[in-house]
C-alpha positions in Angstrom: 70.4 105.7 97.5 72.5 107.2 100.3 74.8 109.6 99.4 78.4 109.4 97.6 80.6 109.2 101.0 78.2 108.1 103.3 78.0 105.1 106.3 76.7 102.5 103.1 77.6 103.8 100.0 78.8 101.4 97.4 82.4 102.4 97.5 85.7 101.9 95.1 88.8 102.2 94.9 90.7 101.0 92.1 94.0 102.4 92.8 93.6 100.0 96.5 92.8 97.6 95.2 91.2 97.1 91.3 89.2 94.0 92.7 87.5 95.8 94.6 84.6 97.1 91.8 83.1 93.4 92.6 82.2 94.3 95.5 80.9 97.4 95.0 78.6 96.1 92.2 77.9 93.7 94.8 76.9 96.3 97.4 75.2 98.9 94.6 73.0 96.4 93.6 71.8 95.6 97.2 71.5 99.7 97.1 69.5 99.7 94.1 66.9 96.8 95.3 66.3 98.4 98.5 65.4 101.8 97.0 63.2 99.6 94.0 64.8 101.3 91.5 64.4 99.3 88.3 65.2 101.9 85.2 68.6 100.2 83.7 69.5 104.4 83.2 68.6 106.0 86.3 70.9 102.1 87.9 73.6 103.4 85.9 73.6 106.7 86.3 73.8 105.7 90.6 76.8 103.5 89.6 78.2 106.4 88.0 77.4 108.6 91.1 79.7 106.7 93.3 83.0 106.2 91.6 85.9 107.8 91.8 85.6 111.0 89.2 88.3 109.8 86.6 86.4 106.4 86.5 83.2 109.0 86.3 84.7 110.3 82.8 85.0 106.8 81.5 82.6 105.0 82.7 80.7 107.6 81.2 82.6 106.9 77.4 81.3 103.9 77.2 78.6 103.0 74.5 76.2 101.1 76.9 76.4 103.6 79.1 74.3 106.8 76.5 73.0 103.7 74.9 68.7 103.5 76.0 69.1 100.1 74.4 71.9 98.7 77.3 70.9 96.7 79.8 72.4 98.0 83.5 73.5 94.1 82.9 75.5 95.5 79.5 76.8 98.3 81.2 78.0 96.8 83.8 79.9 93.6 81.7 
């Protein structure tokens, strides 16, 4: 997985364009697939790693983030 802010890293700017979340998850899913990451908890962790700091706090508060029974797909919804 590329480092945050690196060329090719997924990015999301909710202030400039809230619709960029669609492209963010498309890019993130591609990177996860290329890296061979299949574990839901690891996928959720990478999703949070790439978003701006305010969103990190919000996303980590989602029950689907901390719940081991919730899938990555549950988290995305």
